[in-house]
N, C-alpha and C positions, 0 to 999 in steps of 0.2 A: 856576636854582640856588636852594636854600632860603635863606630869610632867617635869618641867624644869631640874630636876636632871637627868632624863633619856636622855634628849637631850645633856647634858654635857658629858655623858659617851661615846658618839659616836664621839666626837671631834678628838681624835687621828686618826680616820679612814677617816676623811674628808681631801680633798686636799685644801691647802690654795691658791695655785696659778696655773697658766697654766704650769709653769715649772715643778712643782711637778707631775702634771698629765702626762706631757710628759715623765718624768723619769719613772713613774710607768708603762706607756704604753710600753715604750722601754723594760723594764724588762719582761713584759708579752710576748712581741714579741720574745725576745731572748729565753725565756723558751719554747715557742711554737715551735720555730725552732728546738731546741734541741730534743723535744719530737717527732717531725716529722722525724728527721734524725734517731733517735733510732728505730722508727717503720719501716722506710724504710729499715734500715740495717737488722732488724730482718726478714722482708719479703724476702730480698735478700738471707739471710742465709738459710731460709727454702726452698726457690726455688732451691738453689744450692744442698742442701742435698737430697731433694726429686727427683731431676733429676739424682742423682748418680746411677750407675748400682748396681744391687744386687750382693753382694760380693760372691766370690767363696766358702767361708766357710759357706755360707747359702745353702748347698747342697739340703736339704729337700725342702726348699722353691722354689729353682730354678727348681727342678724336678717336683714339684706339679704345678708350673706355666706352665711348658712345657707341662705336661699332659693335662692341660686345654686349650692348644692352644695358649698361649701367646709366640710369637717369642722371641728368646733370646735377640735380639737387642732392644726389647721393655720392657725388664725386669728391670725396674728402681725401686727405693724405693717408688715412688709414686704408680706405678702399684702394687707393693707388698702390700702397705697399703690398697689399694682398694680391692685387692684380699683377704687379710686377713679379711676385713670387710664383704665381700661376704660370706666367709666361716662361719663367726660368725652369719650372717643372716640365713644361712642354718641350724645352730644349734638352732635357735630360739631366738637370741639376738635382742630384740626389739629396744634397743638404737642404735645398729649398723644399723638396718633397717631405723630408723628415720634419722640418719646421712646421709645415702646414698640417701634417698629421698630428703633431704634438699639440698644436693649438686646438685642433678639432677635438682631440681626445680630452683635453682639459675642459673644454666647453661641455662636453658630454658628461664628464665626471661632476662638474659643477651643477648641471641640471639634476643629476641623480641625487647629489647631496642635498640640494634644495627640496626635492620631492620627499626625501627621507626626513629632513628637518620638519617640513610642513606636516607630514604624517604624524611624527612624534608630538609636535605641538598640539595638533588636533586631538590626539589620544590623551595627552595630559589634561587638556581642557575638559574633555568628556569625563575623565576620572574625577577631576575637581568638582564638576557639576554633580556627579553621582554622589560624592561624599557629602557635599553641602545639602543636597536635596533629600536624601534618604539614607538609611543605614545600609551598610554593605550586606552582601549575601551572607557572609560569615556571621555578622551580627544577628541577622534574622534566623539563621540556623541555630545559633547558640540560644537565642531567646525561645525558640520553639522547643528545643531540647530541655531547657530549664522548666518550661511549663509542663512538659510530658513527665518529667521526673518528680514533680511535686506530688506527693501522695494525696489522694482524695480522702476526706474524712468519711468513714463508713456511717451510714444512717443507722440509728439504734432501732432494733426490732422491738415492736410493742408487745409481742406475745411470748416473751421469754418467761420461763418458769420462775416464779418468785417475784415477778415484777408487780407493781401496784395496780396494773390493769388486768388482773387475773380473770375478770369476768368478761372481758372483751371477746367478741366472736372471733373464732379462728378460721382456718381454711375449711372446716367442716360446717360452716355457717349455712343457714337456709338460703335457698335460691330465691329468685324474684317471686315465684308463685307462693312463697310463704312456707313451703314444705322443706323437709330435709332431703333425704335421698329420693331419687325418682322412683325407686322400687317400692317404697313404702307409702308414697303419697298417691292420693287419688283425686 
């Protein structure tokens, strides 16, 4: 059994009412929003700096990038970072190699997820159009089955014994030539 003294030690951390829980939740929400904004601002700053062109005072870097075939209009800090990592890989730096492979793998995974997402979105769109435009296959099958199961009303036969049309000609009626049986007619 739990020691009652241990249970008393946790009392300051328990919420007494719904109002206190709401206040604590609001504090957590505000803190979460602040952290998300900081993270977003950091990402925006990194994106801005990485897309800046390589400065003119980085002559050696610009010349090396040009020698390797990188056009001057594509010589950004991002391209320079990747270029320097490739140079490090060529020197045998395993960490630089792992970092490049990791970036490449993430890009490949991202492309795959985008293709998967687009396929699912297209499939959902087609399903919605099918539902809006016409009934589903299951509905058509149920409808056809229901029509098949409805019994058809039998037609009343006119030559039943005891019916009001007792004098109506039956199957033994005369043929077109006016006679009865072919054996007896001439």
